[in-house]
C-alpha positions in Angstrom: -7.6 42.4 66.7 -4.1 42.3 65.4 -1.9 45.4 65.5 0.3 46.1 62.6 4.0 45.5 63.2 4.9 49.2 62.8 2.8 50.1 65.8 4.2 47.5 68.2 7.0 48.6 70.4 9.6 46.0 71.3 11.8 46.6 74.3 14.1 43.7 73.6 15.6 41.9 70.6 13.3 39.2 69.4 14.2 35.6 70.0 15.3 33.5 67.1 13.7 30.1 66.7 16.9 28.4 67.7 17.2 30.5 70.9 13.6 29.6 71.8 14.3 25.9 71.1 17.4 25.9 73.2 15.7 27.8 76.1 12.8 25.3 75.9 15.2 22.3 76.0 17.1 23.8 79.0 13.7 24.4 80.8 12.4 20.9 80.2 15.5 18.7 80.3 17.9 20.5 82.7 16.6 23.1 85.1 13.1 24.6 85.1 13.4 28.3 85.0 17.0 28.5 83.7 15.9 28.5 80.0 13.3 31.1 80.8 15.9 33.3 82.3 18.1 32.9 79.2 15.2 33.9 77.1 14.9 37.1 79.1 11.6 36.1 80.9 13.0 37.2 84.2 9.9 37.1 86.4 8.7 33.7 85.2 12.2 32.3 85.1 13.0 33.4 88.7 9.7 32.0 90.0 10.2 28.7 88.2 13.8 28.4 89.3 13.0 29.2 93.0 10.1 26.7 93.0 12.2 24.0 91.4 15.1 24.6 93.9 12.7 24.5 96.8 11.2 21.3 95.6 14.7 19.8 95.1 15.8 20.8 98.6 12.7 19.2 100.1 13.2 16.0 98.2 16.8 15.9 99.3 15.9 16.6 102.9 13.4 13.8 102.8 16.0 11.4 101.4 18.5 12.4 104.1 15.9 11.9 106.8 15.0 8.5 105.3 18.7 7.4 105.3 19.0 8.6 109.0 15.9 6.8 110.0 17.1 3.5 108.4 20.5 3.9 110.1 18.9 4.4 113.5 16.7 1.3 112.9 19.8 -0.7 112.0 21.4 0.5 115.3 18.4 -0.8 117.2 16.9 2.6 118.1 13.1 2.9 118.0 11.7 4.1 114.6 11.3 7.8 114.3 8.4 9.7 112.8 7.9 9.6 109.1 8.7 12.7 107.0 7.2 11.3 103.7 5.2 14.4 103.4 8.4 16.4 102.8 9.3 14.3 99.8 5.7 14.4 98.5 5.5 18.2 98.8 8.9 18.6 97.3 8.1 16.4 94.3 4.8 18.4 93.8 6.7 21.7 93.9 9.3 20.5 91.4 6.5 19.2 89.2 4.7 22.5 89.2 7.9 24.3 88.4 8.4 22.0 85.4 4.8 22.5 84.2 5.1 26.2 84.5 8.4 26.1 82.5 6.6 24.0 79.9 4.0 26.6 79.3 6.7 29.3 79.2 8.7 27.2 76.7 5.7 26.8 74.4 5.1 30.5 74.6 8.7 31.2 73.7 8.5 28.9 70.7 5.2 30.4 69.5 6.6 33.9 69.9 9.8 33.1 68.0 7.8 31.6 65.1 5.6 34.7 64.9 8.6 37.0 65.0 10.2 34.9 62.2 7.1 35.2 60.0 6.9 39.0 60.6 10.6 39.5 59.7 10.1 37.6 56.4 7.4 40.0 55.3 8.8 42.8 53.2 7.9 46.3 54.4 5.0 48.1 52.6 5.9 51.0 50.5 4.0 54.2 51.0 1.3 55.0 48.4 1.8 58.1 46.3 
């Protein structure tokens, strides 16, 4: 069932197709969640950004531990315990944030196209 446009209440200004496209590009090519925040999807954007940052921090921590392990082996110290799991979990977290941002980006583009179609329809005049 589709409600007529006159009955829908919009709390924010609708996104233009160019705003939706730019938000999607930022989400997918720069930082997951940042484009969602720019498109005023605050809950989804915050979750995506936090998940992406947590994943990035874990991958960075794994890389630092790997470099330290290699340095210690060069110095002749016994090999330390592997923390490969940290990099794997971090990559998974970042990948999930990216996928979540993809679904939000597609939703933004679909919503902007619908809003554009509605705005191009002239208003109906009352019947007399």
